PASEBA-1860 file (N, C-alpha, C; in nm, 3 decimals):
! residues 261
1> MRASYFDS> 0.069/-0.140/-0.006/-0.017/-0.021/-0.003/0.063/0.138/0.005 ~ 0.051/0.218/-0.090/0.183/0.319/-0.105/0.056/0.417/-0.062 ~ 0.057/0.528/0.051/-0.017/0.609/0.075/0.066/0.719/0.069 ~ 0.025/0.848/-0.022/0.099/0.939/-0.063/0.110/1.054/0.072 ~ -0.001/1.066/0.143/0.053/1.143/0.267/0.116/1.103/0.333 ~ 0.193/0.992/0.383/0.253/0.969/0.438/0.426/1.019/0.395 ~ 0.436/1.055/0.297/0.545/1.165/0.232/0.618/1.226/0.306 ~ 0.495/1.349/0.320/0.540/1.460/0.427/0.575/1.419/0.563
9> AYADSIPE> 0.530/1.311/0.629/0.507/1.301/0.758/0.695/1.235/0.742 ~ 0.689/1.159/0.673/0.793/1.084/0.695/0.906/1.154/0.710 ~ 0.891/1.269/0.607/1.014/1.376/0.600/1.045/1.426/0.695 ~ 0.955/1.421/0.848/0.977/1.459/0.965/0.983/1.361/1.094 ~ 0.910/1.301/1.049/0.984/1.173/1.175/1.064/1.037/1.132 ~ 1.117/1.047/1.031/1.191/0.920/0.978/1.358/0.986/1.003 ~ 1.458/0.943/1.077/1.610/0.972/1.011/1.660/0.971/0.883 ~ 1.752/1.081/0.901/1.806/1.082/0.759/1.874/0.958/0.713
17> KRYAIASC> 1.923/0.896/0.778/2.002/0.757/0.751/1.851/0.678/0.668 ~ 1.917/0.605/0.574/1.818/0.493/0.538/1.826/0.345/0.591 ~ 1.774/0.307/0.666/1.832/0.179/0.773/1.757/0.067/0.685 ~ 1.823/-0.029/0.746/1.767/-0.193/0.697/1.778/-0.266/0.846 ~ 1.676/-0.351/0.848/1.704/-0.459/0.948/1.641/-0.604/0.864 ~ 1.718/-0.713/0.970/1.710/-0.848/0.895/1.597/-0.956/1.005 ~ 1.535/-1.014/0.938/1.459/-1.079/1.036/1.467/-1.260/0.999 ~ 1.494/-1.357/1.060/1.454/-1.494/1.051/1.348/-1.573/1.099
25> HVERPLDD> 1.228/-1.658/1.053/1.152/-1.718/1.071/1.206/-1.840/1.107 ~ 1.238/-1.843/1.256/1.295/-1.922/1.310/1.171/-2.068/1.369 ~ 1.205/-2.167/1.246/1.043/-2.269/1.254/1.081/-2.413/1.296 ~ 1.251/-2.405/1.305/1.285/-2.555/1.327/1.421/-2.578/1.409 ~ 1.429/-2.500/1.533/1.527/-2.504/1.617/1.541/-2.609/1.702 ~ 1.481/-2.729/1.668/1.524/-2.867/1.737/1.619/-2.941/1.641 ~ 1.613/-2.863/1.491/1.655/-2.939/1.417/1.824/-2.915/1.404 ~ 1.893/-3.006/1.473/2.042/-2.924/1.520/2.151/-2.870/1.367
33> TVWQAFER> 2.095/-2.941/1.228/2.158/-2.931/1.120/2.072/-2.734/1.118 ~ 1.992/-2.703/1.089/1.915/-2.620/1.070/2.007/-2.490/1.163 ~ 1.942/-2.529/1.322/1.981/-2.457/1.420/2.107/-2.380/1.403 ~ 2.214/-2.490/1.393/2.357/-2.446/1.360/2.414/-2.365/1.250 ~ 2.350/-2.400/1.169/2.349/-2.296/1.019/2.259/-2.152/1.114 ~ 2.206/-2.149/1.183/2.114/-2.024/1.192/2.216/-2.001/1.276 ~ 2.228/-2.026/1.368/2.348/-2.016/1.525/2.472/-1.904/1.433 ~ 2.511/-1.996/1.375/2.672/-1.959/1.278/2.626/-1.794/1.209
41> LQEERPGG> 2.535/-1.808/1.128/2.474/-1.674/1.083/2.460/-1.560/1.203 ~ 2.395/-1.610/1.305/2.342/-1.501/1.404/2.497/-1.425/1.474 ~ 2.591/-1.563/1.455/2.729/-1.511/1.542/2.758/-1.399/1.480 ~ 2.772/-1.443/1.326/2.869/-1.401/1.236/2.823/-1.260/1.184 ~ 2.687/-1.219/1.207/2.636/-1.071/1.191/2.706/-1.031/1.041 ~ 2.669/-1.083/0.961/2.713/-1.037/0.820/2.643/-0.879/0.818 ~ 2.772/-0.804/0.759/2.732/-0.698/0.735/2.727/-0.605/0.863 ~ 2.728/-0.633/0.977/2.674/-0.542/1.090/2.530/-0.601/1.158
49> FAIAALLR> 2.467/-0.667/1.078/2.324/-0.682/1.139/2.296/-0.749/1.210 ~ 2.233/-0.747/1.309/2.186/-0.802/1.455/2.033/-0.843/1.377 ~ 2.029/-0.964/1.361/1.960/-1.048/1.277/1.875/-1.097/1.413 ~ 1.723/-1.036/1.401/1.576/-1.088/1.487/1.584/-1.249/1.515 ~ 1.564/-1.293/1.516/1.502/-1.470/1.562/1.383/-1.473/1.594 ~ 1.283/-1.526/1.512/1.130/-1.497/1.495/1.083/-1.646/1.546 ~ 1.086/-1.682/1.664/1.050/-1.818/1.697/0.969/-1.875/1.733 ~ 0.886/-1.988/1.650/0.808/-2.059/1.643/0.828/-2.149/1.834
57> PPDPDEDE> 0.698/-2.136/1.872/0.771/-2.204/2.027/0.713/-2.350/2.009 ~ 0.739/-2.409/2.065/0.724/-2.592/2.095/0.559/-2.626/2.043 ~ 0.533/-2.702/1.959/0.395/-2.741/1.936/0.343/-2.834/2.035 ~ 0.241/-2.837/2.130/0.213/-2.927/2.210/0.165/-3.049/2.139 ~ 0.136/-3.070/2.049/0.090/-3.197/1.981/0.217/-3.278/1.898 ~ 0.352/-3.236/1.942/0.442/-3.271/1.895/0.529/-3.319/2.002 ~ 0.613/-3.360/1.947/0.734/-3.449/2.062/0.853/-3.367/2.035 ~ 0.820/-3.241/2.069/0.918/-3.132/2.110/0.941/-3.067/2.221
65> DPERWIAR> 1.093/-3.104/2.264/1.149/-3.090/2.378/1.125/-2.918/2.472 ~ 1.066/-2.902/2.515/1.045/-2.699/2.568/1.188/-2.676/2.649 ~ 1.224/-2.791/2.718/1.335/-2.729/2.797/1.490/-2.688/2.699 ~ 1.463/-2.772/2.592/1.601/-2.769/2.450/1.520/-2.624/2.393 ~ 1.425/-2.619/2.385/1.365/-2.494/2.331/1.403/-2.391/2.346 ~ 1.379/-2.380/2.511/1.400/-2.283/2.591/1.550/-2.240/2.571 ~ 1.622/-2.312/2.604/1.766/-2.315/2.634/1.822/-2.221/2.444 ~ 1.761/-2.272/2.357/1.811/-2.214/2.239/1.757/-2.050/2.183
73> AFAAAGRG> 1.627/-2.060/2.275/1.558/-1.911/2.245/1.640/-1.801/2.356 ~ 1.694/-1.868/2.455/1.801/-1.740/2.555/1.920/-1.728/2.488 ~ 1.992/-1.851/2.387/2.108/-1.843/2.347/2.059/-1.734/2.213 ~ 1.959/-1.768/2.136/1.916/-1.676/2.048/1.890/-1.500/2.093 ~ 1.852/-1.504/2.209/1.809/-1.361/2.250/1.930/-1.299/2.262 ~ 2.027/-1.349/2.310/2.160/-1.342/2.350/2.241/-1.258/2.252 ~ 2.210/-1.280/2.116/2.296/-1.251/1.996/2.205/-1.148/1.891 ~ 2.077/-1.121/1.940/1.972/-1.001/1.874/1.836/-1.024/1.925
81> PLGHHTHF> 1.807/-0.901/1.878/1.650/-0.880/1.918/1.512/-1.062/1.913 ~ 1.482/-1.097/2.006/1.391/-1.201/1.970/1.261/-1.210/1.966 ~ 1.212/-1.217/1.861/1.065/-1.264/1.818/0.977/-1.358/1.829 ~ 0.863/-1.359/1.800/0.756/-1.456/1.822/0.663/-1.456/1.680 ~ 0.681/-1.612/1.653/0.636/-1.615/1.530/0.529/-1.760/1.552 ~ 0.391/-1.758/1.544/0.277/-1.821/1.554/0.263/-1.932/1.424 ~ 0.242/-2.054/1.417/0.202/-2.138/1.333/0.100/-2.206/1.381 ~ -0.056/-2.122/1.329/-0.154/-2.124/1.397/-0.238/-2.273/1.381
89> GGASRAWP> -0.200/-2.371/1.253/-0.222/-2.505/1.255/-0.155/-2.589/1.286 ~ -0.030/-2.583/1.364/0.038/-2.689/1.438/0.196/-2.645/1.356 ~ 0.275/-2.723/1.393/0.391/-2.701/1.365/0.432/-2.686/1.203 ~ 0.355/-2.760/1.114/0.374/-2.768/0.952/0.312/-2.711/0.913 ~ 0.200/-2.613/0.964/0.112/-2.540/0.891/0.124/-2.401/0.950 ~ 0.138/-2.333/0.888/0.169/-2.161/0.930/0.011/-2.113/0.932 ~ -0.064/-2.132/0.833/-0.163/-2.044/0.811/-0.326/-2.108/0.950 ~ -0.413/-2.076/0.981/-0.520/-2.098/1.071/-0.598/-2.174/0.959
97> TGPGAVDR> -0.618/-2.282/1.046/-0.690/-2.407/0.993/-0.843/-2.358/1.024 ~ -0.886/-2.256/1.150/-1.041/-2.241/1.161/-1.023/-2.080/1.265 ~ -1.130/-2.095/1.289/-1.160/-1.961/1.375/-1.024/-1.935/1.540 ~ -1.013/-1.877/1.613/-0.935/-1.874/1.722/-0.787/-1.850/1.714 ~ -0.735/-1.776/1.562/-0.609/-1.742/1.597/-0.551/-1.710/1.694 ~ -0.611/-1.591/1.776/-0.545/-1.500/1.879/-0.521/-1.559/1.972 ~ -0.648/-1.715/2.006/-0.631/-1.806/2.142/-0.515/-1.882/2.125 ~ -0.424/-1.925/2.015/-0.328/-1.965/2.000/-0.229/-1.909/2.061
105> FRREAEWF> -0.211/-1.765/1.987/-0.126/-1.637/2.000/-0.120/-1.619/2.182 ~ -0.195/-1.638/2.227/-0.211/-1.544/2.368/-0.183/-1.704/2.460 ~ -0.170/-1.851/2.448/-0.128/-1.930/2.509/0.058/-1.940/2.484 ~ 0.086/-1.917/2.305/0.214/-1.900/2.312/0.271/-1.782/2.383 ~ 0.196/-1.663/2.391/0.268/-1.548/2.443/0.293/-1.596/2.599 ~ 0.211/-1.658/2.637/0.206/-1.679/2.789/0.338/-1.835/2.836 ~ 0.347/-1.884/2.708/0.437/-1.985/2.759/0.611/-1.913/2.746 ~ 0.579/-1.811/2.639/0.691/-1.699/2.680/0.732/-1.658/2.788
113> EQAGLAPT> 0.643/-1.566/2.848/0.629/-1.524/2.993/0.697/-1.588/3.099 ~ 0.621/-1.716/3.118/0.686/-1.829/3.167/0.811/-1.903/3.165 ~ 0.829/-1.904/3.061/0.998/-1.964/3.016/1.097/-1.828/3.061 ~ 1.052/-1.702/3.103/1.154/-1.580/3.123/1.157/-1.500/2.987 ~ 1.140/-1.540/2.873/1.134/-1.472/2.755/1.050/-1.346/2.732 ~ 1.072/-1.250/2.650/1.064/-1.120/2.628/1.067/-1.095/2.483 ~ 0.962/-1.148/2.408/0.987/-1.122/2.278/0.918/-0.986/2.265 ~ 1.010/-0.909/2.130/1.002/-0.765/2.085/0.893/-0.761/1.980
121> LYCGGGWY> 0.919/-0.869/1.860/0.861/-0.857/1.748/0.807/-0.974/1.722 ~ 0.689/-0.973/1.610/0.567/-1.068/1.592/0.552/-1.076/1.455 ~ 0.580/-1.165/1.398/0.521/-1.221/1.263/0.399/-1.368/1.293 ~ 0.314/-1.318/1.212/0.217/-1.462/1.189/0.239/-1.561/1.119 ~ 0.236/-1.631/1.143/0.281/-1.790/1.004/0.171/-1.770/0.901 ~ 0.283/-1.746/0.779/0.199/-1.698/0.653/0.197/-1.569/0.666 ~ 0.249/-1.498/0.729/0.194/-1.345/0.753/0.064/-1.310/0.763 ~ -0.049/-1.406/0.875/-0.157/-1.353/0.893/-0.185/-1.274/0.982
129> MDTELAGE> -0.273/-1.205/0.972/-0.330/-1.093/1.068/-0.481/-1.089/1.069 ~ -0.527/-1.019/1.206/-0.667/-1.026/1.211/-0.695/-0.914/1.306 ~ -0.789/-0.858/1.281/-0.819/-0.724/1.379/-0.788/-0.786/1.559 ~ -0.890/-0.903/1.584/-0.876/-0.923/1.745/-0.672/-0.954/1.752 ~ -0.614/-1.000/1.674/-0.475/-1.049/1.687/-0.430/-0.874/1.715 ~ -0.418/-0.801/1.622/-0.368/-0.685/1.621/-0.379/-0.654/1.754 ~ -0.504/-0.670/1.801/-0.507/-0.608/1.952/-0.455/-0.616/2.040 ~ -0.461/-0.760/2.049/-0.373/-0.837/2.169/-0.228/-0.785/2.152
137> LAARGYAD> -0.144/-0.778/2.052/-0.045/-0.791/1.998/-0.026/-0.626/2.067 ~ -0.110/-0.516/2.002/-0.069/-0.403/2.073/-0.108/-0.371/2.254 ~ -0.134/-0.459/2.288/-0.153/-0.458/2.445/-0.090/-0.493/2.494 ~ 0.016/-0.578/2.452/0.122/-0.633/2.464/0.271/-0.549/2.461 ~ 0.245/-0.467/2.411/0.374/-0.371/2.363/0.483/-0.454/2.245 ~ 0.406/-0.540/2.101/0.497/-0.600/2.055/0.526/-0.487/1.932 ~ 0.585/-0.463/1.887/0.618/-0.471/1.707/0.532/-0.583/1.659 ~ 0.536/-0.541/1.538/0.440/-0.649/1.455/0.504/-0.650/1.267
145> SSATRFPL> 0.545/-0.756/1.215/0.620/-0.759/1.116/0.486/-0.853/0.998 ~ 0.381/-0.844/1.033/0.278/-0.927/0.926/0.211/-0.852/0.796 ~ 0.292/-0.747/0.780/0.240/-0.667/0.680/0.351/-0.745/0.554 ~ 0.303/-0.694/0.467/0.420/-0.722/0.336/0.441/-0.598/0.254 ~ 0.508/-0.566/0.197/0.511/-0.461/0.042/0.427/-0.539/-0.047 ~ 0.455/-0.648/-0.069/0.387/-0.706/-0.182/0.310/-0.804/-0.148 ~ 0.167/-0.856/-0.251/0.104/-0.959/-0.241/0.173/-1.123/-0.232 ~ 0.087/-1.167/-0.161/0.173/-1.325/-0.129/0.073/-1.402/-0.199
153> PWRRPGDP> 0.140/-1.508/-0.317/0.114/-1.565/-0.423/0.005/-1.658/-0.376 ~ 0.025/-1.726/-0.248/-0.097/-1.843/-0.222/-0.208/-1.804/-0.130 ~ -0.180/-1.655/-0.083/-0.335/-1.645/-0.047/-0.461/-1.653/-0.159 ~ -0.585/-1.680/-0.071/-0.698/-1.741/-0.113/-0.761/-1.612/-0.118 ~ -0.904/-1.588/-0.242/-0.989/-1.502/-0.177/-1.031/-1.488/-0.053 ~ -1.039/-1.339/-0.030/-1.113/-1.347/0.084/-1.023/-1.338/0.227 ~ -0.904/-1.430/0.227/-0.813/-1.434/0.266/-0.774/-1.278/0.337 ~ -0.717/-1.244/0.476/-0.710/-1.102/0.514/-0.558/-1.097/0.464
161> QMTLDRPA> -0.489/-0.968/0.460/-0.382/-0.968/0.457/-0.355/-0.802/0.450 ~ -0.202/-0.774/0.497/-0.161/-0.644/0.555/-0.102/-0.609/0.429 ~ -0.102/-0.520/0.416/0.007/-0.475/0.244/0.063/-0.323/0.325 ~ 0.160/-0.283/0.308/0.219/-0.138/0.336/0.350/-0.142/0.280 ~ 0.421/-0.049/0.281/0.554/-0.038/0.218/0.665/-0.001/0.320 ~ 0.574/0.056/0.428/0.697/0.153/0.555/0.635/0.121/0.692 ~ 0.740/0.165/0.768/0.669/0.176/0.888/0.568/0.237/0.929 ~ 0.497/0.224/1.024/0.360/0.322/1.085/0.311/0.270/1.190
169> WLTMGDGL> 0.248/0.310/1.280/0.196/0.322/1.386/0.002/0.277/1.340 ~ -0.042/0.155/1.345/-0.149/0.093/1.307/-0.213/0.095/1.440 ~ -0.356/0.232/1.419/-0.441/0.286/1.548/-0.539/0.178/1.534 ~ -0.614/0.161/1.666/-0.736/0.076/1.664/-0.792/0.150/1.745 ~ -0.895/0.097/1.825/-0.982/0.145/1.909/-0.975/0.140/2.058 ~ -0.994/0.247/2.161/-0.957/0.218/2.286/-0.814/0.259/2.274 ~ -0.759/0.364/2.230/-0.657/0.412/2.200/-0.509/0.321/2.199 ~ -0.552/0.192/2.121/-0.443/0.094/2.084/-0.374/0.127/1.925
177> RLLELPLT> -0.269/0.125/1.978/-0.185/0.125/1.844/-0.101/0.041/1.820 ~ -0.034/-0.042/1.715/0.060/-0.132/1.681/0.149/-0.082/1.606 ~ 0.288/-0.060/1.615/0.404/-0.023/1.544/0.427/-0.155/1.425 ~ 0.392/-0.109/1.312/0.421/-0.159/1.188/0.564/-0.200/1.146 ~ 0.607/-0.305/1.075/0.758/-0.325/1.053/0.726/-0.409/0.948 ~ 0.681/-0.360/0.822/0.684/-0.479/0.706/0.764/-0.527/0.664 ~ 0.729/-0.629/0.614/0.869/-0.720/0.530/0.894/-0.640/0.395 ~ 0.948/-0.604/0.380/0.965/-0.525/0.220/1.073/-0.618/0.105
185> RSLGSLWR> 1.132/-0.709/0.137/1.230/-0.766/0.111/1.246/-0.935/0.142 ~ 1.187/-1.036/0.073/1.250/-1.145/0.042/1.426/-1.158/-0.007 ~ 1.475/-1.284/0.007/1.619/-1.270/-0.045/1.595/-1.266/-0.154 ~ 1.514/-1.298/-0.260/1.560/-1.300/-0.385/1.473/-1.143/-0.448 ~ 1.410/-1.097/-0.404/1.384/-0.956/-0.435/1.451/-0.824/-0.327 ~ 1.555/-0.921/-0.269/1.643/-0.804/-0.239/1.801/-0.828/-0.344 ~ 1.795/-0.946/-0.362/1.904/-0.941/-0.496/1.858/-0.894/-0.579 ~ 1.765/-0.892/-0.643/1.708/-0.824/-0.758/1.690/-0.660/-0.748
193> GMVRPSGL> 1.668/-0.618/-0.621/1.656/-0.480/-0.606/1.820/-0.406/-0.648 ~ 1.913/-0.489/-0.544/2.029/-0.453/-0.589/2.110/-0.438/-0.732 ~ 2.044/-0.522/-0.776/2.085/-0.487/-0.934/2.078/-0.403/-1.016 ~ 1.974/-0.331/-0.957/1.915/-0.201/-0.996/1.942/-0.081/-0.961 ~ 1.945/0.017/-1.032/1.987/0.160/-0.944/1.936/0.201/-0.863 ~ 1.807/0.231/-0.884/1.703/0.239/-0.778/1.607/0.132/-0.741 ~ 1.659/0.004/-0.713/1.575/-0.094/-0.699/1.528/-0.111/-0.548 ~ 1.576/-0.036/-0.462/1.601/-0.032/-0.287/1.521/0.078/-0.259
201> DEPVLHVC> 1.463/0.134/-0.266/1.408/0.217/-0.275/1.241/0.296/-0.163 ~ 1.249/0.159/-0.081/1.174/0.190/0.059/1.251/0.248/0.179 ~ 1.184/0.323/0.252/1.239/0.415/0.377/1.278/0.334/0.446 ~ 1.248/0.233/0.483/1.327/0.093/0.603/1.266/0.003/0.537 ~ 1.396/-0.059/0.485/1.427/-0.198/0.406/1.420/-0.297/0.533 ~ 1.330/-0.389/0.582/1.321/-0.490/0.600/1.319/-0.620/0.486 ~ 1.457/-0.714/0.526/1.424/-0.834/0.460/1.443/-0.973/0.560 ~ 1.392/-1.061/0.528/1.340/-1.175/0.577/1.346/-1.307/0.540
209> FHDWELAD> 1.420/-1.408/0.617/1.416/-1.548/0.553/1.409/-1.634/0.617 ~ 1.399/-1.746/0.603/1.365/-1.889/0.703/1.494/-1.928/0.760 ~ 1.505/-2.019/0.865/1.586/-2.099/0.916/1.623/-2.185/0.827 ~ 1.531/-2.280/0.767/1.543/-2.388/0.708/1.617/-2.326/0.554 ~ 1.605/-2.244/0.520/1.668/-2.233/0.386/1.849/-2.170/0.425 ~ 1.857/-2.158/0.543/2.009/-2.193/0.550/2.075/-2.340/0.553 ~ 2.001/-2.421/0.574/2.053/-2.547/0.568/2.109/-2.578/0.398 ~ 2.092/-2.499/0.313/2.095/-2.529/0.183/2.241/-2.448/0.164
217> ARRRAAVR> 2.360/-2.459/0.145/2.509/-2.406/0.101/2.476/-2.251/0.027 ~ 2.406/-2.297/-0.071/2.387/-2.186/-0.181/2.310/-2.069/-0.125 ~ 2.174/-2.090/-0.053/2.104/-2.013/-0.009/2.144/-1.912/0.136 ~ 2.292/-2.045/0.205/2.342/-1.994/0.320/2.415/-1.861/0.257 ~ 2.485/-1.890/0.173/2.567/-1.794/0.069/2.554/-1.716/0.025 ~ 2.422/-1.705/-0.002/2.326/-1.574/-0.063/2.275/-1.500/0.012 ~ 2.226/-1.552/0.183/2.218/-1.426/0.261/2.339/-1.377/0.290 ~ 2.441/-1.450/0.307/2.571/-1.380/0.375/2.628/-1.264/0.274
225> AGLRLLAR> 2.634/-1.297/0.170/2.626/-1.205/0.056/2.546/-1.052/0.057 ~ 2.421/-1.099/0.061/2.302/-1.029/0.044/2.312/-0.910/0.145 ~ 2.341/-0.963/0.262/2.320/-0.874/0.376/2.457/-0.763/0.381 ~ 2.587/-0.858/0.329/2.689/-0.775/0.322/2.701/-0.665/0.232 ~ 2.629/-0.676/0.113/2.609/-0.588/0.014/2.539/-0.489/0.028 ~ 2.412/-0.500/0.120/2.298/-0.448/0.155/2.345/-0.316/0.273 ~ 2.451/-0.354/0.342/2.527/-0.286/0.433/2.593/-0.155/0.371 ~ 2.622/-0.184/0.275/2.689/-0.095/0.182/2.614/0.033/0.106
233> RRTPTDVD> 2.479/-0.004/0.117/2.367/0.072/0.057/2.300/0.149/0.168 ~ 2.289/0.067/0.287/2.206/0.104/0.370/2.283/0.088/0.524 ~ 2.206/0.162/0.628/2.244/0.155/0.740/2.224/0.056/0.816 ~ 2.275/-0.077/0.831/2.220/-0.169/0.964/2.190/-0.140/1.079 ~ 2.078/-0.150/1.094/2.049/-0.159/1.248/1.934/-0.302/1.306 ~ 1.873/-0.294/1.408/1.810/-0.386/1.490/1.674/-0.331/1.491 ~ 1.575/-0.458/1.506/1.453/-0.389/1.565/1.441/-0.321/1.665 ~ 1.523/-0.347/1.784/1.479/-0.297/1.911/1.498/-0.142/1.892
241> TLRISLVD> 1.644/-0.113/1.829/1.700/0.022/1.800/1.594/0.090/1.697 ~ 1.578/0.023/1.629/1.476/0.106/1.489/1.370/0.149/1.579 ~ 1.284/0.090/1.667/1.165/0.110/1.763/1.188/0.253/1.795 ~ 1.287/0.307/1.866/1.328/0.437/1.954/1.325/0.539/1.830 ~ 1.371/0.490/1.701/1.361/0.583/1.592/1.242/0.614/1.496 ~ 1.150/0.516/1.583/1.001/0.500/1.467/0.928/0.569/1.617 ~ 0.967/0.618/1.723/0.816/0.690/1.845/0.741/0.740/1.746 ~ 0.775/0.872/1.680/0.681/0.948/1.615/0.628/0.927/1.474
249> APELPLAH> 0.657/0.775/1.417/0.608/0.780/1.291/0.472/0.774/1.258 ~ 0.460/0.770/1.171/0.271/0.815/1.114/0.235/0.730/1.131 ~ 0.051/0.756/1.193/-0.024/0.692/1.219/-0.116/0.651/1.104 ~ -0.173/0.552/1.133/-0.269/0.500/1.014/-0.373/0.393/1.025 ~ -0.489/0.424/1.022/-0.580/0.342/1.119/-0.538/0.151/1.053 ~ -0.581/0.072/1.126/-0.581/-0.073/1.099/-0.627/-0.075/0.972 ~ -0.778/-0.030/0.976/-0.861/-0.095/0.867/-0.784/-0.047/0.733 ~ -0.710/0.057/0.731/-0.681/0.097/0.577/-0.561/0.022/0.541
257> VLASA> -0.477/-0.078/0.613/-0.438/-0.169/0.605/-0.459/-0.315/0.598 ~ -0.528/-0.343/0.673/-0.576/-0.475/0.685/-0.742/-0.511/0.577 ~ -0.735/-0.566/0.485/-0.849/-0.622/0.393/-0.817/-0.780/0.345 ~ -0.931/-0.778/0.257/-0.955/-0.972/0.255/-0.862/-0.933/0.076 ~ -0.792/-1.022/0.052/-0.733/-1.065/-0.112/-0.796/-1.052/-0.199
END
């Protein structure tokens, strides 16, 4: 969504530097091969990026060791911002299979709290969002990254989607507002943008990838090289630092961003 009236507001509220952030959907933290690849990348900080770990909590219907999960979550939180990533339909299904998406989020948020973990960023599985879930996120003080700059091809007619090309505070009733940090680049679109002189034009670039991609040596190399090259074009920062810079970012009603595909 390109909202032209944002332009003048951004001139006053966004710092002069053009920032970039990186996040990873950590969906297989108990897969040793996948975890070790993600762990090395997070420790390496290619291009100076502190990569946010959007962690999927253990699925109670699967044989997933919560203690081992918690230990790895604390390790990830020590290397960069910690996030919360919900697979609404279970470990292997990101999108909700029916109503009640917010109920699963609440259970997972309580699990994080009981474990002593404090996520600051959220992304719904399949980049899912609805009004009730957005309100719950705002009430808990999360920032969100479930909006995308581009449409997602697997969405069916009637599926909710948030489309946004730059950060904004999404306003709701009761004075609630949610800081939205939309995904603006996949790994592929990041590389396509870098080969064009004006290909990286968004005010704040947010690139996201999945932990399982890192198990492939070629994709792992593409992530490393992409972040290093991106750091030559943008100022690397992290989610938690960026939030401070965006305290006065423009506001936009949630209803203007959340619509059906």
